C-alpha positions in Angstrom: 49.9 -48.9 -11.8 49.2 -51.5 -9.2 48.6 -55.0 -10.1 45.1 -54.9 -8.6 44.2 -51.9 -10.8 45.8 -53.8 -13.9 43.6 -56.8 -13.2 40.5 -54.8 -12.5 41.0 -53.1 -16.0 41.5 -56.3 -17.8 38.5 -57.6 -16.1 36.3 -54.9 -17.4 37.8 -54.7 -20.9 37.1 -58.6 -21.1 33.7 -58.3 -19.6 30.9 -59.5 -21.6 28.9 -56.3 -20.6 29.1 -53.7 -23.3 27.4 -50.5 -24.0 25.2 -50.2 -27.3 23.9 -46.8 -28.5 20.2 -46.8 -29.4 18.9 -45.2 -32.7 16.0 -43.8 -31.0 15.3 -41.3 -28.2 14.6 -42.2 -24.4 10.9 -41.8 -23.5 10.8 -38.5 -21.7 8.3 -35.8 -21.5 10.2 -34.2 -24.4 9.6 -37.2 -26.5 5.8 -36.8 -26.1 6.0 -33.0 -26.7 7.8 -33.4 -30.0 5.7 -36.3 -31.0 2.5 -34.3 -30.7 4.2 -31.3 -32.4 5.3 -33.6 -35.2 1.8 -35.0 -35.7 0.3 -31.5 -35.7 2.8 -30.4 -38.5 2.1 -33.7 -40.5 -1.6 -32.7 -40.7 -1.2 -28.8 -41.5 1.9 -29.2 -43.7 0.3 -31.9 -45.9 -2.9 -29.5 -46.3 -0.5 -26.5 -46.9 1.5 -28.3 -49.8 -1.8 -29.9 -51.2 -4.0 -26.8 -51.2 -2.1 -23.7 -50.7 0.8 -24.5 -53.0 -1.5 -26.5 -55.4 0.8 -29.5 -55.6 -2.1 -31.7 -55.2 -2.2 -34.9 -53.4 -0.2 -36.9 -55.9 2.6 -34.2 -56.2 2.7 -33.8 -52.6 3.0 -37.4 -51.9 5.9 -37.7 -54.5 7.8 -34.7 -53.0 7.4 -35.8 -49.4 8.1 -39.4 -50.2 11.4 -38.7 -51.8 12.4 -36.4 -48.9 11.3 -39.2 -46.4 13.4 -41.7 -48.2 16.4 -39.4 -48.1 15.9 -38.6 -44.4 15.7 -42.5 -43.7 18.8 -43.2 -45.6 20.8 -40.9 -43.5 18.9 -42.1 -40.4 19.9 -45.8 -41.1 23.5 -44.9 -41.8 23.9 -43.4 -38.3 25.4 -45.4 -35.6 23.6 -43.7 -32.8 20.5 -41.4 -32.2 21.0 -37.9 -33.5 18.1 -35.7 -32.6 18.0 -33.5 -35.8 18.0 -36.4 -38.1 15.6 -38.7 -36.3 12.9 -36.0 -35.7 13.2 -34.6 -39.4 12.5 -38.2 -40.4 9.4 -38.3 -37.8 8.1 -35.0 -39.3 8.3 -36.3 -42.9 6.8 -39.8 -41.9 4.0 -38.0 -40.4 3.4 -36.0 -43.5 3.5 -39.1 -45.7 1.2 -41.1 -43.3 -1.3 -38.5 -43.6 -1.0 -38.4 -47.4 -1.3 -42.1 -47.7 -4.8 -41.9 -45.9 -5.7 -38.7 -47.9 -4.9 -40.4 -51.1 -7.1 -43.3 -50.4 -9.9 -41.5 -49.0 -10.0 -38.3 -51.6 -8.5 -40.0 -54.8 -9.7 -43.5 -54.6 -12.9 -42.9 -52.6 -12.0 -45.5 -49.9 -14.1 -44.8 -46.8 -12.6 -43.5 -43.5 -14.1 -46.7 -41.8 -12.4 -49.0 -44.2 -9.1 -47.3 -44.0 -9.0 -47.3 -40.2 -9.8 -50.9 -40.1 -7.2 -51.8 -42.9 -4.4 -49.8 -41.3 -5.2 -51.4 -37.9 -4.9 -54.8 -39.3 -1.6 -53.8 -41.1 -0.1 -52.4 -38.0 -1.1 -55.4 -36.0 0.6 -57.6 -38.8 3.8 -55.5 -38.5 3.9 -55.7 -34.6 3.3 -59.5 -35.1 6.1 -60.1 -37.6 8.4 -57.8 -35.4 7.7 -59.8 -32.3 8.0 -63.3 -33.9 11.3 -62.1 -35.5 12.9 -60.1 -32.6 10.7 -61.4 -29.4 10.6 -57.6 -28.4 8.6 -54.5 -29.4 10.6 -52.3 -27.1 11.8 -49.1 -28.3 14.8 -49.3 -26.1 15.9 -52.2 -28.3 16.5 -50.5 -31.6 20.1 -50.7 -32.3 20.0 -53.1 -35.4 19.1 -52.3 -38.9 16.5 -55.0 -38.8 14.9 -53.7 -35.8 15.1 -50.1 -37.0 13.1 -51.3 -40.2 10.4 -52.7 -38.1 10.2 -49.7 -36.1 9.9 -47.2 -38.9 7.4 -49.4 -40.6 5.3 -49.4 -37.4 5.7 -45.6 -37.1 4.5 -45.2 -40.7 1.3 -47.0 -40.2 0.6 -45.6 -36.6 0.4 -42.2 -38.4 -1.7 -43.5 -41.4 -4.1 -45.3 -38.7 -4.1 -42.1 -36.7 -5.0 -39.9 -39.5 -7.9 -42.2 -40.6 -9.3 -42.6 -37.0 -9.0 -38.9 -36.3 -10.7 -37.7 -39.6 -13.3 -40.3 -39.0 -14.0 -39.0 -35.4 -13.9 -35.4 -36.1 -15.4 -35.1 -39.5 -17.4 -38.2 -40.4 -18.8 -38.7 -36.9 -19.0 -34.8 -36.5 -17.5 -34.8 -33.1 -15.5 -31.7 -34.1 -11.8 -30.8 -34.0 -11.6 -29.4 -30.5 -13.8 -32.2 -29.0 -11.8 -34.9 -30.8 -8.6 -33.3 -29.3 -10.0 -33.6 -25.8 -11.2 -37.2 -26.5 -7.9 -38.4 -27.6 -6.1 -36.5 -24.9 -8.6 -38.2 -22.4 -7.7 -41.6 -23.7 -3.9 -41.0 -23.6 -4.4 -39.8 -19.9 -6.5 -42.9 -19.1 -3.5 -45.1 -20.7 -1.0 -43.4 -18.4 -3.1 -43.6 -15.3 -3.6 -47.5 -16.1 0.2 -47.8 -16.9 1.1 -46.2 -13.4 -1.5 -48.4 -11.5 -0.2 -51.6 -13.0 3.3 -50.4 -12.3 2.5 -49.6 -8.6 0.5 -52.9 -8.0 2.8 -55.4 -10.0 4.5 -58.0 -7.9 7.2 -58.5 -10.5 10.0 -56.2 -11.4 8.2 -53.5 -13.7 10.5 -51.8 -16.3 10.2 -50.1 -19.7 10.6 -53.6 -21.0 7.6 -55.0 -19.4 4.8 -56.1 -21.6 2.3 -53.6 -20.1 4.8 -50.8 -20.5 5.4 -51.6 -24.1 1.8 -51.9 -24.7 1.1 -48.6 -23.1 3.7 -47.1 -25.2 2.4 -48.0 -28.5 -1.2 -47.4 -27.6 -0.4 -43.7 -26.6 1.9 -43.4 -29.5 -1.0 -44.3 -31.8 -3.3 -41.9 -30.3 -0.9 -39.0 -30.4 -1.6 -38.8 -34.1 -5.3 -38.2 -34.0 -4.6 -35.7 -31.1 -2.0 -33.7 -33.1 -4.1 -33.7 -36.1 -7.2 -32.6 -34.2 -5.2 -29.7 -32.6 -3.7 -28.8 -36.1 -7.2 -28.7 -37.9 -8.7 -26.8 -35.0 -6.0 -24.1 -35.3 -5.9 -24.0 -39.0 -9.4 -24.6 -40.3 -11.9 -22.0 -41.1 -14.3 -20.9 -38.3 -17.2 -22.1 -40.4 -15.6 -25.7 -40.1 -15.1 -25.3 -36.4 -11.5 -24.0 -36.4 -9.6 -20.9 -35.3 -8.7 -20.2 -38.9 -5.0 -19.4 -38.3 -4.2 -21.1 -41.4 -1.9 -23.8 -42.6 1.1 -21.5 -43.0 0.9 -19.8 -39.5 0.1 -23.1 -37.7 2.8 -25.1 -39.6 5.4 -22.3 -38.8 4.4 -22.3 -35.1 4.8 -25.9 -34.6 7.9 -26.2 -36.7 9.6 -23.5 -34.5 8.7 -25.3 -31.3 10.0 -28.7 -32.8 13.4 -26.8 -33.9 13.7 -25.2 -30.2 13.2 -28.5 -28.4 15.4 -30.4 -30.7 18.3 -28.0 -30.3 17.9 -28.2 -26.6 18.0 -31.9 -26.6 21.1 -32.0 -28.9 22.9 -29.8 -26.4 21.6 -31.5 -23.2 21.5 -35.1 -24.4 18.6 -35.7 -22.0 17.0 -38.2 -24.3 20.0 -40.6 -25.1 19.5 -44.2 -24.6 22.4 -46.6 -23.6 21.6 -50.4 -23.9 23.6 -53.0 -21.8 24.2 -55.8 -24.1 24.2 -58.5 -21.4 20.6 -57.5 -20.8 19.8 -58.2 -24.4 21.7 -61.5 -24.3 24.4 -60.2 -26.9 27.3 -61.1 -25.0 
């Protein structure tokens, strides 16, 4: 090896720039597809366990809560993003988030208006503490256990808030499941349009770490929950309630299969891996 190559090699090895593997996926079209699928399963699976299997809200909550803790235990032990474990945790947390809202409204009699407001406040508090502590809310910065804890806390309350807001819109406001799905899909589309307009007209360098990009991501992330729930209810509920009456078993099976196929594809292709440069995060 020539002296030039040797010095170059030493320079690279001693460089403060290093690669850190993120614990969450890249934001691609696959991310949003699986996210909506997971939220749909969260709605229908919770209904299936609660009513069809007669576990009741309390029994279903205990079972799903235990499975979620196990899934998160393995997720936190991983050193990098693993699609199967990550998305299993999302499916389970979507079910638990649904059950939290259902327990408050059905068992304790708390109104959907109250739960929507309360979960919005709690989520705002989580984001505030997260930002004060870490100076970022970016999904691309999830590579420490502390940030991961903030991330999963935020995800849990987005599901609880989305469930409350979705049920409030579709049922209490009598908008209907299909119309609610169109409403939330329209809001997500509007966020995407505003995001790309801001990106186009911005005079500063606009990246996924920019304030408006992060804001757009979390706004869309919250709205995918009521979107998925509305789709799930529309497919599974009875004709008399405005649904297609496919049932919770069929609907859950269809969406779980779609999630499985997509996760296998991503596991093979690795199209949603994030690599973070430590220098950009001031970790050198």
